[in-house]
N, C-alpha and C positions, 0 to 999 in steps of 0.2 A: 431340331436340336435334341435328338434322342440320346440314349445311354452311349451308343457307339460313337456318336459325334463328340461327346465330352471325353470319352476314353481316348479317342484319337487326339483330341486337343491337349489333354494333359500328358499323354505318352510322347507327344512330339517334342517336348522340351523338358529340361531338368527341373525347371520351376516356372510356372505360368504367371504367377502374380508376385507382387513385391515382398510379401511377408509382413507388411504393415497393416494396422487396423484401418478400415475405411473411415474417411473423414466424417461422413454423415453420422456413423455410429458413435465415434469419439465425441462429436459435438453434442449430439442429442441425448445420449445415454449416460453421459458422465455423472449427472446428478441424480440418476434414478437409484432407488434403494434396491439392492440385489435380491434376487429371488430365483425363480425358475425361468429360464430363457430357451426359446426355440430359435436356432439359427438356420434359416432356409437357404439351401444352396451354399453350404459352408466352404466349399472349395478346399484350399490347402490349410484352412483353419485359423487364419490370423485373427478374425473377429471373435471366434469362439474362445481363443486363448486370452484375448484382451478382456472379455467379459469374465472369464474364470478368475483372472488375476484380481478382479474387483469384487469377488465374492459370489458371483453368479454360479448356479449349477446349470449347465448348458446341454441341451440336446441338439447336436449338430448333424444335419442330414444333407447328403449329397448323392447324386446319381452316379458319380464316378468313384469306383473303388480305388483307382490310382490316386485321386485327390485325397481320399480318406486315409490311405496308407501314409501318404506324405504328411497329412495333418497330425496323425497320431505319432509318427516318428519325430516330428518337430516339437512335440509337447513335453515340457518339463515334467519330470516324475511327480513333483509336488502338486501339479495341476491335474494329473491323470484321473483322479477320482472325482473331479468336478465336471468332466466333459464326457458325454456319451456320443461316440462317433457312430452314426447309423447310416447304412446304405439304403437308399430308397428314392423314389420319384416324388418330389414335393407336389407335383401336379396330379398325382394319382390318389392314393388313399389319404384322406384328410387326417390331420393330426388330432389327438384327443381334444374334446371340447373343454373349455374353461380351465385349462391346465397350466397356462404359462403367464407369468407376470410381464414378460416381454416376448413379442414375436418380431424378429428382425429379418427383413427381406432387403438385401443390399445388392443392387445391380443384377438381380435374378430375372432372366427372360420369361416373364409370366404371360403365356399366350392366351389371347382372348378366346373364350369358348361360350356357346350358348348357355344361359342360366348362371353364368359367373360362379360356377361351383368351386373352383380353386380359391379365388380370393375370399369367397364367403366362408370356406372351410378354415382359412387362415384367421379370419376375423373371429370365428367361433372359438378358435383355440385360445384366444386371449381371455384370461380370467377377469372377472369384475375387479376394477381398480387397476388393471394392467394396461400395457402400452403396446400399440402397433407402431413400428417404425419401418417405413418403406422408403428406400432411396433408390434412385435410378438416374441414368444419364438423361440429359435433356434431348429427347429424340428429334427435336426440331433441328439439331445440329447434324443429324444422321440421315442422309437421303436414302430412298429405297435402292436396293441392289437387286434389280430384276434378273440379272444373270444367274445369281445364286438363290433366287426365290425368296429374298428377305425384304419385308416391308415393315418399317417401324410401327405402322398403324395396326399391325396384327398383335401388338403386345400392350398390356396394361401399363399405364403410367400411374404414379401415385395419386394424381388428381382424379383418375378414373375410379380408383378404389374409394376415395373420399366420397364419391357420389353414391356408394353403396351403404354408407353409414346411416344409421337411424338415430332416434332420440336417446338411445342407450350410450351414445358416444359424444365426446367433445373433441373437436379438432383444435390442436394446439399449434401446429405448423402445417401449412400447405402452400408451398412456394417453389419457385425456381431461383437458384442463387449460384454465384461463382463457386467452383470447386475450391476446397481448402488444401487439396493435395494435387500434385501433378497428374495429368491424365495418363491412362495407359499408353505406353509407347506406340507411336504410329496411329493414334486415334485423334479425332478432332474435338473430343469432349472437353469443353471449358466450363460447363454449368451442370449442376445437379438439380433434379426435381425431388422434393422431400415432402413426405407426409408423416407427421407424428400425431397420433390420436390416442386418447385415453378412454377406456371403456368404463362407463359409470356404473352399470348394473347388468 
């Protein structure tokens, strides 16, 4: 799932996603006090715009330039100065440490690698007092696709990231639950796995 994969994915259709905020974010972040947010794998920007409307200043990063162009084009002018659309690979260079009051990772395919450098980098980006919110499809509903070299076990689930947390964190939500919004068309996803954790210090 490199940059070319996602460029082909977005370029192959006029709009890849619904344009609505992800249900996990809407449920878990609705009561958070706005501050600085990092949206990892922002796609066409629905989550970033939802956060910006609620007073957040959002750094929205994605590997696809096509997705970022669509996200910027769909953003109301009054929100433009609240969102920074940035091209980059969230699994590459880690974000700045201690910089964000919210790090949101929604349905982003975070591949397992030795040393857990990518999830550790995302955890380090959360400022003391801030929140990590990680939502994913329940991978138990998705069998391996050996023909295309896809194995769900190759990717982190929120519960896996919870195991990386130390005493500097408190876990507020770590569960599998029914989706609050319809699954993407043509997919079997009926449940989400969700981690919400607050960094204490």
